[in-house]
C-alpha positions, 0 to 999 in steps of 0.5 A: 500500500502506498502512502498516497492512498492515505491522502485526501483532497482538500479545497484550498482557496487562494486570493491575490495579495493586493486587493485590486483584483478580488477574484478568488481561485480554488485549488484541490490539493492531495494532502494528509492534513489541512496544514499539509494542504497549505504547505503544498499549495504554497509550493504551487502558487507564486507566494509573492502575488497570492496567498492561501485564504482558506482550506476546506476539509473533505466532507465539509458542507462547503466542499466543492462550492466556489464561494467568494 
């Protein structure tokens, strides 16, 4: 059994650092925990221009929704 099978898909919401553009984006990241999802998302995004705004756990009522 591989360790990847223990990962869940977390929904990570990112937004621009500068509030000129209020568009938010959602990423789905495979991770072991919500903290691990934040770390993995920070590796994917350009942290100079974007920041992680929220992490939604799998099974949450808001999971899969694109709420601004």
